N, CA, C and O atoms as CSV, one atom per row, in Angstrom:
chain,resi,resn,atom,element,x,y,z
A,1,MET,N,N,0.842,-1.176,0.000
A,1,MET,CA,C,0.000,0.000,0.000
A,1,MET,C,C,0.886,1.237,0.000
A,1,MET,O,O,2.002,1.238,0.519
A,2,LYS,N,N,0.357,2.259,-0.586
A,2,LYS,CA,C,1.048,3.547,-0.517
A,2,LYS,C,C,0.704,4.169,0.827
A,2,LYS,O,O,-0.462,4.222,1.218
A,3,LEU,N,N,1.724,4.637,1.526
A,3,LEU,CA,C,1.529,5.213,2.851
A,3,LEU,C,C,1.651,6.724,2.767
A,3,LEU,O,O,2.657,7.248,2.288
A,4,VAL,N,N,0.626,7.422,3.233
A,4,VAL,CA,C,0.583,8.883,3.231
A,4,VAL,C,C,0.645,9.366,4.676
A,4,VAL,O,O,-0.079,8.861,5.535
A,5,GLY,N,N,1.504,10.336,4.941
A,5,GLY,CA,C,1.585,10.905,6.281
A,5,GLY,C,C,2.759,10.414,7.096
A,5,GLY,O,O,2.713,10.435,8.326
A,6,ARG,N,N,3.799,9.978,6.435
A,6,ARG,CA,C,4.968,9.474,7.165
A,6,ARG,C,C,5.607,10.550,8.040
A,6,ARG,O,O,6.244,10.233,9.045
A,7,GLU,N,N,5.441,11.819,7.665
A,7,GLU,CA,C,6.004,12.888,8.496
A,7,GLU,C,C,5.385,12.884,9.888
A,7,GLU,O,O,6.042,13.258,10.860
A,8,THR,N,N,4.132,12.465,9.992
A,8,THR,CA,C,3.475,12.334,11.299
A,8,THR,C,C,4.212,11.310,12.148
A,8,THR,O,O,4.428,11.527,13.340
A,9,LEU,N,N,4.596,10.198,11.539
A,9,LEU,CA,C,5.333,9.153,12.259
A,9,LEU,C,C,6.716,9.641,12.665
A,9,LEU,O,O,7.167,9.387,13.782
A,10,ASN,N,N,7.383,10.337,11.760
A,10,ASN,CA,C,8.724,10.840,12.060
A,10,ASN,C,C,8.702,11.822,13.230
A,10,ASN,O,O,9.548,11.752,14.122
A,11,THR,N,N,7.743,12.725,13.222
A,11,THR,CA,C,7.603,13.690,14.314
A,11,THR,C,C,7.325,12.974,15.635
A,11,THR,O,O,7.901,13.306,16.670
A,12,PHE,N,N,6.432,11.984,15.578
A,12,PHE,CA,C,6.092,11.239,16.785
A,12,PHE,C,C,7.307,10.487,17.319
A,12,PHE,O,O,7.560,10.500,18.524
A,13,ALA,N,N,8.057,9.836,16.441
A,13,ALA,CA,C,9.219,9.046,16.860
A,13,ALA,C,C,10.303,9.920,17.482
A,13,ALA,O,O,11.069,9.450,18.325
A,14,LYS,N,N,10.374,11.167,17.081
A,14,LYS,CA,C,11.349,12.080,17.701
A,14,LYS,C,C,10.990,12.356,19.158
A,14,LYS,O,O,11.872,12.527,20.000
A,15,ARG,N,N,9.698,12.399,19.447
A,15,ARG,CA,C,9.239,12.638,20.825
A,15,ARG,C,C,9.199,11.361,21.652
A,15,ARG,O,O,9.309,11.407,22.877
A,16,HIS,N,N,9.044,10.227,20.988
A,16,HIS,CA,C,8.921,8.922,21.654
A,16,HIS,C,C,9.916,7.970,21.000
A,16,HIS,O,O,9.546,7.153,20.157
A,17,ALA,N,N,11.178,8.081,21.394
A,17,ALA,CA,C,12.257,7.345,20.734
A,17,ALA,C,C,12.029,5.832,20.742
A,17,ALA,O,O,12.436,5.146,19.805
A,18,ASN,N,N,11.393,5.310,21.773
A,18,ASN,CA,C,11.180,3.856,21.844
A,18,ASN,C,C,10.118,3.367,20.863
A,18,ASN,O,O,9.887,2.163,20.756
A,19,SER,N,N,9.479,4.272,20.157
A,19,SER,CA,C,8.494,3.875,19.149
A,19,SER,C,C,9.119,3.695,17.761
A,19,SER,O,O,8.473,3.166,16.857
A,20,LEU,N,N,10.365,4.130,17.587
A,20,LEU,CA,C,10.970,4.152,16.259
A,20,LEU,C,C,11.031,2.772,15.611
A,20,LEU,O,O,10.546,2.607,14.492
A,21,LYS,N,N,11.604,1.791,16.268
A,21,LYS,CA,C,11.731,0.460,15.660
A,21,LYS,C,C,10.376,-0.192,15.404
A,21,LYS,O,O,10.168,-0.741,14.322
A,22,PRO,N,N,9.439,-0.151,16.365
A,22,PRO,CA,C,8.119,-0.718,16.062
A,22,PRO,C,C,7.423,-0.005,14.899
A,22,PRO,O,O,6.744,-0.651,14.100
A,23,LEU,N,N,7.582,1.305,14.796
A,23,LEU,CA,C,6.979,2.034,13.675
A,23,LEU,C,C,7.639,1.660,12.354
A,23,LEU,O,O,6.959,1.532,11.336
A,24,GLN,N,N,8.945,1.486,12.359
A,24,GLN,CA,C,9.631,1.071,11.137
A,24,GLN,C,C,9.137,-0.301,10.685
A,24,GLN,O,O,8.940,-0.529,9.492
A,25,SER,N,N,8.939,-1.202,11.621
A,25,SER,CA,C,8.405,-2.538,11.289
A,25,SER,C,C,6.999,-2.428,10.719
A,25,SER,O,O,6.672,-3.081,9.728
A,26,TRP,N,N,6.167,-1.601,11.346
A,26,TRP,CA,C,4.796,-1.408,10.877
A,26,TRP,C,C,4.792,-0.839,9.455
A,26,TRP,O,O,4.019,-1.293,8.610
A,27,VAL,N,N,5.643,0.144,9.188
A,27,VAL,CA,C,5.724,0.752,7.851
A,27,VAL,C,C,6.100,-0.306,6.814
A,27,VAL,O,O,5.504,-0.357,5.738
A,28,ARG,N,N,7.081,-1.147,7.129
A,28,ARG,CA,C,7.482,-2.202,6.179
A,28,ARG,C,C,6.321,-3.131,5.850
A,28,ARG,O,O,6.123,-3.504,4.694
A,29,ILE,N,N,5.556,-3.501,6.872
A,29,ILE,CA,C,4.399,-4.382,6.661
A,29,ILE,C,C,3.371,-3.707,5.760
A,29,ILE,O,O,2.892,-4.307,4.797
A,30,VAL,N,N,3.035,-2.468,6.074
A,30,VAL,CA,C,2.004,-1.734,5.316
A,30,VAL,C,C,2.435,-1.534,3.868
A,30,VAL,O,O,1.649,-1.766,2.949
A,31,GLU,N,N,3.663,-1.110,3.660
A,31,GLU,CA,C,4.106,-0.818,2.298
A,31,GLU,C,C,4.214,-2.074,1.435
A,31,GLU,O,O,4.123,-1.992,0.210
A,32,ALA,N,N,4.406,-3.219,2.055
A,32,ALA,CA,C,4.479,-4.480,1.298
A,32,ALA,C,C,3.098,-5.088,1.038
A,32,ALA,O,O,2.957,-5.986,0.208
A,33,ALA,N,N,2.081,-4.595,1.749
A,33,ALA,CA,C,0.738,-5.183,1.676
A,33,ALA,C,C,-0.047,-4.685,0.471
A,33,ALA,O,O,0.217,-3.621,-0.088
A,34,GLU,N,N,-1.022,-5.504,0.100
A,34,GLU,CA,C,-1.996,-5.128,-0.939
A,34,GLU,C,C,-3.392,-5.471,-0.412
A,34,GLU,O,O,-4.142,-6.216,-1.042
A,35,TRP,N,N,-3.721,-4.919,0.742
A,35,TRP,CA,C,-4.980,-5.231,1.401
A,35,TRP,C,C,-6.167,-4.688,0.615
A,35,TRP,O,O,-6.141,-3.553,0.140
A,36,LYS,N,N,-7.202,-5.506,0.482
A,36,LYS,CA,C,-8.428,-5.117,-0.222
A,36,LYS,C,C,-9.620,-5.003,0.719
A,36,LYS,O,O,-10.708,-4.602,0.305
A,37,SER,N,N,-9.412,-5.358,2.000
A,37,SER,CA,C,-10.500,-5.294,2.982
A,37,SER,C,C,-9.906,-5.261,4.383
A,37,SER,O,O,-8.731,-5.565,4.590
A,38,PHE,N,N,-10.750,-4.882,5.341
A,38,PHE,CA,C,-10.286,-4.894,6.722
A,38,PHE,C,C,-9.925,-6.310,7.147
A,38,PHE,O,O,-8.962,-6.497,7.891
A,39,GLN,N,N,-10.667,-7.302,6.696
A,39,GLN,CA,C,-10.376,-8.678,7.088
A,39,GLN,C,C,-8.958,-9.081,6.677
A,39,GLN,O,O,-8.288,-9.812,7.407
A,40,GLU,N,N,-8.503,-8.616,5.531
A,40,GLU,CA,C,-7.133,-8.913,5.105
A,40,GLU,C,C,-6.109,-8.255,6.032
A,40,GLU,O,O,-5.060,-8.834,6.316
A,41,ILE,N,N,-6.418,-7.046,6.500
A,41,ILE,CA,C,-5.541,-6.399,7.483
A,41,ILE,C,C,-5.520,-7.239,8.757
A,41,ILE,O,O,-4.456,-7.544,9.295
A,42,LYS,N,N,-6.700,-7.606,9.229
A,42,LYS,CA,C,-6.824,-8.369,10.472
A,42,LYS,C,C,-6.108,-9.717,10.378
A,42,LYS,O,O,-5.557,-10.197,11.368
A,43,ASN,N,N,-6.115,-10.324,9.205
A,43,ASN,CA,C,-5.418,-11.598,9.018
A,43,ASN,C,C,-3.907,-11.434,9.173
A,43,ASN,O,O,-3.217,-12.375,9.564
A,44,ASN,N,N,-3.397,-10.253,8.871
A,44,ASN,CA,C,-1.955,-9.986,8.964
A,44,ASN,C,C,-1.554,-9.334,10.273
A,44,ASN,O,O,-0.471,-9.595,10.797
A,45,ILE,N,N,-2.425,-8.484,10.802
A,45,ILE,CA,C,-2.130,-7.762,12.047
A,45,ILE,C,C,-3.297,-7.998,12.986
A,45,ILE,O,O,-4.287,-7.268,12.953
A,46,ARG,N,N,-3.183,-9.005,13.814
A,46,ARG,CA,C,-4.281,-9.448,14.674
A,46,ARG,C,C,-4.824,-8.364,15.609
A,46,ARG,O,O,-6.007,-8.381,15.948
A,47,SER,N,N,-3.983,-7.436,16.022
A,47,SER,CA,C,-4.423,-6.416,16.984
A,47,SER,C,C,-5.170,-5.262,16.330
A,47,SER,O,O,-5.662,-4.379,17.032
A,48,ALA,N,N,-5.266,-5.247,15.015
A,48,ALA,CA,C,-5.962,-4.153,14.325
A,48,ALA,C,C,-7.457,-4.176,14.655
A,48,ALA,O,O,-8.067,-5.239,14.772
A,49,ASP,N,N,-8.020,-3.002,14.799
A,49,ASP,CA,C,-9.463,-2.848,15.029
A,49,ASP,C,C,-9.997,-1.840,14.022
A,49,ASP,O,O,-9.257,-1.008,13.497
A,50,VAL,N,N,-11.286,-1.931,13.766
A,50,VAL,CA,C,-11.898,-1.071,12.762
A,50,VAL,C,C,-12.761,0.002,13.426
A,50,VAL,O,O,-13.407,-0.241,14.445
A,51,LEU,N,N,-12.756,1.181,12.833
A,51,LEU,CA,C,-13.660,2.270,13.179
A,51,LEU,C,C,-14.518,2.553,11.959
A,51,LEU,O,O,-14.247,2.033,10.877
A,52,SER,N,N,-15.533,3.358,12.118
A,52,SER,CA,C,-16.366,3.730,10.969
A,52,SER,C,C,-15.541,4.523,9.953
A,52,SER,O,O,-14.496,5.084,10.282
A,53,GLY,N,N,-16.023,4.557,8.741
A,53,GLY,CA,C,-15.397,5.369,7.709
A,53,GLY,C,C,-14.068,4.830,7.217
A,53,GLY,O,O,-13.179,5.605,6.864
A,54,ASN,N,N,-13.919,3.515,7.188
A,54,ASN,CA,C,-12.683,2.877,6.709
A,54,ASN,C,C,-11.446,3.292,7.500
A,54,ASN,O,O,-10.338,3.322,6.964
A,55,ARG,N,N,-11.642,3.609,8.766
A,55,ARG,CA,C,-10.505,3.917,9.632
A,55,ARG,C,C,-10.131,2.659,10.407
A,55,ARG,O,O,-10.988,1.879,10.822
A,56,VAL,N,N,-8.830,2.487,10.588
A,56,VAL,CA,C,-8.313,1.312,11.278
A,56,VAL,C,C,-7.387,1.772,12.393
A,56,VAL,O,O,-6.609,2.711,12.224
A,57,ILE,N,N,-7.479,1.099,13.534
A,57,ILE,CA,C,-6.622,1.377,14.686
A,57,ILE,C,C,-5.567,0.282,14.750
A,57,ILE,O,O,-5.885,-0.905,14.670
A,58,PHE,N,N,-4.315,0.686,14.895
A,58,PHE,CA,C,-3.212,-0.255,15.047
A,58,PHE,C,C,-2.544,-0.034,16.404
A,58,PHE,O,O,-2.290,1.101,16.806
A,59,ASP,N,N,-2.267,-1.124,17.093
A,59,ASP,CA,C,-1.486,-1.060,18.324
A,59,ASP,C,C,-0.014,-1.083,17.936
A,59,ASP,O,O,0.419,-1.928,17.152
A,60,ILE,N,N,0.738,-0.158,18.485
A,60,ILE,CA,C,2.168,-0.061,18.210
A,60,ILE,C,C,2.920,-0.270,19.519
A,60,ILE,O,O,2.545,0.268,20.560
A,61,LYS,N,N,3.965,-1.045,19.448
A,61,LYS,CA,C,4.808,-1.338,20.616
A,61,LYS,C,C,3.974,-1.927,21.757
A,61,LYS,O,O,3.944,-1.400,22.869
A,62,GLY,N,N,3.308,-3.021,21.448
A,62,GLY,CA,C,2.560,-3.727,22.487
A,62,GLY,C,C,1.450,-2.903,23.103
A,62,GLY,O,O,1.155,-3.037,24.291
A,63,ASN,N,N,0.833,-2.054,22.302
A,63,ASN,CA,C,-0.290,-1.225,22.721
A,63,ASN,C,C,0.125,-0.032,23.587
A,63,ASN,O,O,-0.726,0.594,24.218
A,64,ASP,N,N,1.421,0.288,23.625
A,64,ASP,CA,C,1.840,1.531,24.291
A,64,ASP,C,C,1.333,2.722,23.495
A,64,ASP,O,O,0.987,3.763,24.054
A,65,TYR,N,N,1.295,2.550,22.177
A,65,TYR,CA,C,0.876,3.612,21.275
A,65,TYR,C,C,-0.226,3.102,20.369
A,65,TYR,O,O,-0.328,1.905,20.100
A,66,ARG,N,N,-1.051,4.030,19.901
A,66,ARG,CA,C,-2.118,3.677,18.969
A,66,ARG,C,C,-2.022,4.586,17.761
A,66,ARG,O,O,-1.753,5.782,17.870
A,67,LEU,N,N,-2.250,3.982,16.612
A,67,LEU,CA,C,-2.174,4.694,15.340
A,67,LEU,C,C,-3.512,4.525,14.644
A,67,LEU,O,O,-4.026,3.411,14.535
A,68,VAL,N,N,-4.078,5.630,14.172
A,68,VAL,CA,C,-5.344,5.597,13.438
A,68,VAL,C,C,-5.056,5.992,11.993
A,68,VAL,O,O,-4.436,7.020,11.722
A,69,ALA,N,N,-5.516,5.158,11.082
A,69,ALA,CA,C,-5.283,5.411,9.666
A,69,ALA,C,C,-6.575,5.256,8.880
A,69,ALA,O,O,-7.446,4.460,9.230
A,70,LEU,N,N,-6.676,6.026,7.819
A,70,LEU,CA,C,-7.775,5.912,6.872
A,70,LEU,C,C,-7.286,5.040,5.724
A,70,LEU,O,O,-6.226,5.291,5.151
A,71,VAL,N,N,-8.064,4.017,5.395
A,71,VAL,CA,C,-7.649,3.105,4.336
A,71,VAL,C,C,-8.578,3.265,3.141
A,71,VAL,O,O,-9.799,3.159,3.260
A,72,ARG,N,N,-7.975,3.520,1.999
A,72,ARG,CA,C,-8.712,3.568,0.732
A,72,ARG,C,C,-8.294,2.315,-0.036
A,72,ARG,O,O,-7.308,2.304,-0.772
A,73,TYR,N,N,-9.078,1.271,0.164
A,73,TYR,CA,C,-8.720,-0.054,-0.341
A,73,TYR,C,C,-8.591,-0.079,-1.860
A,73,TYR,O,O,-7.622,-0.627,-2.386
A,74,ARG,N,N,-9.533,0.494,-2.559
A,74,ARG,CA,C,-9.501,0.451,-4.037
A,74,ARG,C,C,-8.269,1.148,-4.603
A,74,ARG,O,O,-7.711,0.705,-5.607
A,75,GLN,N,N,-7.848,2.219,-3.973
A,75,GLN,CA,C,-6.689,2.968,-4.449
A,75,GLN,C,C,-5.375,2.399,-3.905
A,75,GLN,O,O,-4.298,2.751,-4.388
A,76,GLY,N,N,-5.462,1.526,-2.906
A,76,GLY,CA,C,-4.253,0.971,-2.299
A,76,GLY,C,C,-3.484,1.990,-1.486
A,76,GLY,O,O,-2.254,2.007,-1.494
A,77,VAL,N,N,-4.231,2.856,-0.770
A,77,VAL,CA,C,-3.614,3.946,-0.016
A,77,VAL,C,C,-4.024,3.860,1.450
A,77,VAL,O,O,-5.186,3.612,1.773
A,78,MET,N,N,-3.043,4.070,2.332
A,78,MET,CA,C,-3.323,4.199,3.757
A,78,MET,C,C,-2.787,5.552,4.200
A,78,MET,O,O,-1.615,5.870,3.997
A,79,GLU,N,N,-3.673,6.347,4.813
A,79,GLU,CA,C,-3.295,7.689,5.273
A,79,GLU,C,C,-3.287,7.718,6.791
A,79,GLU,O,O,-4.285,7.383,7.430
A,80,ILE,N,N,-2.185,8.111,7.357
A,80,ILE,CA,C,-2.073,8.208,8.808
A,80,ILE,C,C,-2.838,9.448,9.260
A,80,ILE,O,O,-2.547,10.563,8.827
A,81,LEU,N,N,-3.810,9.240,10.129
A,81,LEU,CA,C,-4.610,10.348,10.649
A,81,LEU,C,C,-4.094,10.848,11.993
A,81,LEU,O,O,-4.123,12.044,12.282
A,82,TRP,N,N,-3.618,9.897,12.814
A,82,TRP,CA,C,-3.242,10.257,14.185
A,82,TRP,C,C,-2.397,9.149,14.785
A,82,TRP,O,O,-2.584,7.975,14.466
A,83,ILE,N,N,-1.461,9.523,15.659
A,83,ILE,CA,C,-0.735,8.567,16.480
A,83,ILE,C,C,-0.502,9.213,17.834
A,83,ILE,O,O,-0.229,10.410,17.924
A,84,GLY,N,N,-0.611,8.412,18.886
A,84,GLY,CA,C,-0.399,8.916,20.235
A,84,GLY,C,C,-0.325,7.772,21.223
A,84,GLY,O,O,-0.341,6.600,20.849
A,85,THR,N,N,-0.244,8.133,22.486
A,85,THR,CA,C,-0.208,7.113,23.527
A,85,THR,C,C,-1.599,6.494,23.675
A,85,THR,O,O,-2.601,7.048,23.222
A,86,HIS,N,N,-1.624,5.353,24.308
A,86,HIS,CA,C,-2.911,4.701,24.535
A,86,HIS,C,C,-3.810,5.604,25.382
A,86,HIS,O,O,-5.014,5.687,25.135
A,87,ALA,N,N,-3.238,6.271,26.367
A,87,ALA,CA,C,-4.026,7.170,27.226
A,87,ALA,C,C,-4.599,8.331,26.421
A,87,ALA,O,O,-5.752,8.711,26.624
A,88,GLU,N,N,-3.812,8.898,25.513
A,88,GLU,CA,C,-4.304,9.990,24.668
A,88,GLU,C,C,-5.433,9.497,23.763
A,88,GLU,O,O,-6.428,10.193,23.564
A,89,TYR,N,N,-5.273,8.310,23.227
A,89,TYR,CA,C,-6.301,7.723,22.362
A,89,TYR,C,C,-7.623,7.583,23.122
A,89,TYR,O,O,-8.691,7.879,22.587
A,90,SER,N,N,-7.536,7.133,24.364
A,90,SER,CA,C,-8.742,6.898,25.169
A,90,SER,C,C,-9.527,8.174,25.431
A,90,SER,O,O,-10.737,8.117,25.651
A,91,LYS,N,N,-8.859,9.330,25.412
A,91,LYS,CA,C,-9.521,10.605,25.666
A,91,LYS,C,C,-10.260,11.146,24.436
A,91,LYS,O,O,-11.126,12.012,24.565
A,92,LYS,N,N,-9.927,10.646,23.264
A,92,LYS,CA,C,-10.528,11.149,22.033
A,92,LYS,C,C,-11.863,10.449,21.744
A,92,LYS,O,O,-12.102,9.323,22.180
A,93,LYS,N,N,-12.708,11.138,21.012
A,93,LYS,CA,C,-13.977,10.562,20.561
A,93,LYS,C,C,-13.825,10.252,19.090
A,93,LYS,O,O,-13.713,11.162,18.269
A,94,TRP,N,N,-13.819,8.976,18.748
A,94,TRP,CA,C,-13.513,8.563,17.394
A,94,TRP,C,C,-14.737,8.281,16.541
A,94,TRP,O,O,-14.604,8.156,15.323
A,95,ASN,N,N,-15.898,8.177,17.113
A,95,ASN,CA,C,-17.089,7.880,16.295
A,95,ASN,C,C,-17.929,9.096,16.037
A,95,ASN,O,O,-18.958,9.005,15.368
């Protein structure tokens, strides 16, 4: 998939250095994938959860961090919408 918003990840990793390697692994997985549905994501990344509007939540670094992305399956594009700590994620209203 084409990944949009990598600058968001880079900025986050500068503030949370221990997220760098897990994020790099996640990027490699996403860029190598050709997912056509959420189920295909779930088959590859068991911790992924779905939100409305083709948004997917990914646990990063054992759920220390959460990443929300918009997936456009037909175009093969994943856009990073947000990344933060699990506590920050819990404070947001996603629906």
